[in-house]
C-alpha positions in Angstrom: 24.8 2.8 -19.6 26.6 -0.5 -18.8 24.9 -3.0 -16.6 27.5 -2.9 -13.9 27.5 0.9 -13.8 23.7 1.0 -13.6 23.7 -1.7 -10.9 26.1 0.3 -8.8 24.2 3.6 -9.2 21.0 1.9 -8.2 22.6 0.2 -5.2 24.0 3.6 -4.0 20.6 5.3 -4.3 18.7 2.4 -2.7 21.1 2.4 0.3 21.4 6.2 0.7 20.1 7.1 4.1 16.8 8.9 4.0 13.3 8.5 5.5 11.9 5.0 4.8 15.0 3.8 2.9 15.7 0.1 2.4 12.0 -0.5 2.7 10.7 -2.1 -0.5 11.8 -5.1 -2.4 13.7 -4.9 -5.7 11.4 -5.7 -8.7 11.9 -9.1 -10.2 12.8 -7.8 -13.7 15.8 -6.0 -12.2 17.0 -9.1 -10.5 16.9 -10.9 -13.8 18.3 -8.1 -16.0 21.0 -6.8 -13.7 21.5 -9.7 -11.2 20.7 -7.0 -8.6 18.9 -7.7 -5.3 18.7 -6.4 -1.8 18.2 -8.8 1.1 15.1 -8.1 3.2 13.4 -10.1 5.8 10.2 -11.2 4.0 8.8 -12.8 7.1 8.9 -9.4 8.8 7.5 -7.3 5.9 6.9 -8.2 2.3 5.9 -6.8 -1.1 6.0 -9.9 -3.2 3.0 -11.5 -1.6 0.9 -8.4 -2.0 2.0 -8.0 -5.6 0.8 -11.5 -6.4 -2.6 -10.7 -5.0 -2.7 -7.4 -6.8 -2.2 -9.1 -10.1 -5.2 -11.3 -9.4 -7.3 -8.1 -8.9 -6.0 -6.7 -12.2 -7.0 -10.0 -13.9 -10.6 -9.8 -12.6 -11.4 -6.0 -12.9 -11.2 -3.7 -15.9 -8.3 -1.4 -14.8 -6.3 0.6 -17.3 -4.7 3.3 -15.1 -3.2 3.0 -11.6 -1.8 5.6 -9.2 0.6 4.4 -6.5 0.6 6.9 -3.7 3.7 7.0 -1.5 5.4 4.8 -4.1 8.7 4.7 -2.0 11.5 3.2 -4.2 8.8 2.0 -6.7 8.5 -1.8 -6.3 4.8 -1.7 -7.2 4.9 1.1 -9.7 7.9 -0.3 -11.6 6.7 -3.9 -11.4 3.3 -2.9 -12.7 4.6 -0.7 -15.5 7.0 -3.4 -16.6 4.6 -6.3 -16.4 1.5 -4.5 -17.8 2.7 -2.3 -20.6 -0.9 -1.6 -21.7 -1.7 0.2 -18.4 -0.8 3.7 -17.4 1.0 3.8 -14.0 1.6 7.0 -12.0 4.1 6.9 -9.0 3.6 9.6 -6.5 6.5 10.0 -4.0 7.9 13.0 -2.1 11.3 11.5 -1.3 13.8 12.8 -3.9 16.2 9.9 -3.6 13.4 7.4 -4.2 12.3 9.4 -7.2 15.9 9.4 -8.6 16.0 5.6 -8.1 12.7 5.2 -10.1 13.7 7.7 -12.7 17.0 6.0 -13.5 15.2 2.6 -14.0 12.4 4.2 -16.0 15.0 5.9 -18.4 17.4 3.0 -18.7 14.7 0.4 -19.3 12.6 2.8 -21.4 9.4 2.3 -19.4 7.2 4.7 -21.2 3.9 3.9 -19.4 5.3 5.1 -16.1 4.9 8.7 -14.9 6.6 10.1 -11.8 4.9 12.8 -9.6 7.4 14.2 -7.1 5.2 15.4 -4.4 3.2 14.5 -1.3 -0.5 14.0 -2.0 -2.0 15.6 1.1 -5.6 16.4 1.9 -5.5 19.9 0.3 -4.2 18.8 -3.1 -6.0 15.5 -3.7 -8.2 17.3 -6.3 -5.0 17.7 -8.5 -4.8 14.0 -9.0 -6.1 12.9 -12.3 -9.0 10.5 -12.0 -7.7 6.9 -12.3 -9.2 3.4 -12.3 -7.2 2.1 -9.3 -5.3 3.8 -6.5 -2.8 2.0 -4.3 -2.6 3.5 -0.9 -0.2 1.1 1.0 0.9 2.1 4.5 1.0 5.9 4.0 -1.8 7.4 6.0 -0.6 6.4 9.5 2.3 8.8 8.8 -0.1 11.8 8.4 0.9 14.5 10.9 4.4 13.1 11.1 5.8 12.9 7.6 3.3 15.3 6.0 0.4 17.6 7.1 2.2 18.3 10.4 0.5 21.7 10.7 -3.0 20.2 10.4 -2.8 17.3 12.8 -2.1 17.9 16.5 -3.5 14.7 18.2 -5.1 11.3 17.4 -8.7 12.7 17.3 -7.7 15.2 14.6 -5.7 12.4 12.9 -8.8 10.2 12.7 -10.9 13.1 11.2 -8.1 13.8 8.7 -8.1 10.1 7.5 -11.9 10.2 7.1 -11.8 13.4 5.0 -8.8 12.1 3.0 -10.5 8.8 2.0 -13.8 10.6 1.1 -11.9 13.0 -1.2 -9.9 10.1 -2.6 -13.2 8.4 -3.7 -13.7 11.2 -6.2 -10.4 10.4 -7.9 -10.7 6.7 -8.5 -13.0 3.8 -9.4 -11.2 1.4 -7.0 -9.0 1.7 -3.9 -6.6 -0.8 -2.3 -5.8 0.4 1.2 -3.5 -0.7 4.0 -2.2 1.2 7.0 -0.1 0.7 10.1 -1.6 1.2 13.5 1.3 3.0 15.2 1.1 6.7 14.5 4.1 7.7 12.4 5.5 4.2 12.9 6.1 5.0 16.6 5.2 2.0 18.8 4.8 4.4 21.8 1.8 6.1 19.9 -0.5 3.3 19.0 -3.6 4.1 17.0 -4.8 0.7 18.0 -2.8 -1.7 20.1 -0.9 -4.5 18.4 -3.0 -7.4 19.8 -6.4 -5.9 19.0 -6.8 -7.3 15.6 -10.6 -7.1 15.6 -10.5 -3.5 16.7 -8.3 -2.8 13.6 -10.8 -4.1 11.2 -13.7 -2.4 12.9 -11.7 0.9 12.7 -11.2 0.4 8.9 -14.8 -0.6 8.3 -15.9 2.6 10.1 -13.5 4.6 7.8 -15.0 3.1 4.7 -18.6 2.5 5.9 -20.0 5.7 4.4 -21.6 6.9 1.2 -18.2 7.1 -0.5 -17.3 3.4 -0.8 -18.4 -0.2 -1.0 -16.0 -2.7 0.6 -15.6 -5.5 -2.0 -12.9 -7.6 -0.2 -11.0 -7.8 3.1 -7.6 -9.4 2.6 -5.3 -11.1 5.2 -1.9 -12.7 4.9 -1.6 -16.5 5.5 1.7 -17.9 6.6 2.9 -20.7 4.4 6.1 -22.0 6.0 8.8 -19.5 4.7 6.5 -17.0 2.9 3.1 -15.4 3.1 0.1 -15.5 0.7 -2.6 -12.8 0.8 -6.2 -14.1 0.5 -9.6 -12.6 0.8 -11.8 -13.6 3.7 -14.8 -15.7 2.4 -18.2 -14.1 1.7 -19.8 -15.5 4.9 -17.3 -13.7 7.1 -17.7 -10.5 5.0 -21.4 -10.6 5.2 -21.2 -11.3 9.0 -19.0 -8.2 9.4 -20.6 -5.7 7.1 -24.3 -6.7 7.1 -24.8 -8.5 10.4 -22.3 -6.3 12.4 -21.0 -9.5 14.0 -17.3 -10.4 14.7 -17.7 -14.0 15.6 -16.7 -15.6 12.2 -13.8 -13.2 11.8 -12.6 -14.0 15.3 -12.6 -17.7 14.5 -10.8 -17.0 11.2 -8.0 -15.0 12.8 -7.5 -17.7 15.3 -7.3 -20.3 12.6 -4.6 -18.5 10.7 -2.6 -17.8 13.9 -2.4 -14.1 13.2 -1.0 -13.4 16.7 2.2 -15.2 15.7 2.7 -12.7 12.8 4.9 -9.6 12.8 3.2 -6.2 13.2 3.2 -5.7 9.5 1.5 -9.0 8.8 -1.3 -8.0 11.2 -2.4 -5.1 8.9 -5.5 -6.2 6.8 -6.0 -4.8 3.3 -9.3 -3.3 2.1 -10.3 -3.4 -1.5 -13.1 -0.9 -2.1 -15.2 0.5 -4.9 -15.9 4.2 -5.1 -19.5 5.2 -5.1 -18.7 8.8 -6.1 
């Protein structure tokens, strides 16, 4: 397929109106090979900064296989498969248009280490997932009860129980998990799981989800504003120990004040958890 024809097909798919469309960035290799990009506001929501941190994780830990749950249009799955040809990548996505976008790129660029799984990975079918070294679960679970598992979740109490069960099951399918979630149920600002300004409550909520026999939290990661972009960095060990072992919020409170987190968009007030499965 000629480059211009491929570029136009990708552009049409990317901009085709569907749930969560125009959400992710275009992978760098497509920008280079096709001169194709889509303009997004990277100070409102960003993939590039998280991907830069993710590559640091891959450099440090022995990871051969990765599953990207809720892969959307495939920024992470496609970037990983292209940049790390020795690793097996599985993209799991229920949106058919997003899958067509990824499949077209996979075929045209002959990305043989990428597999596509066209379904929603809900609580009842997690066991179908082949065990993998690392699972990416970026901003999916706050849509439980809205985009999927609607029949199982009727209110926020049930939602919280669903998340707890989901993560415990997920621990049986992976060695490591990188997790991020939004704090508006289904993305609806009128239904906050935790209010925007309560940044300490968000991390306490996440620690409670992970503080069980299923996981050990290895890193807690926050974005730092650097003029016109963000850089994701882990909090230092003193803060981590203060939170997890001493059950104290003081050092984290000071840290969040230092990085001016209250000036960030809602997306950049979502911490990331990197955890090791104990199952």
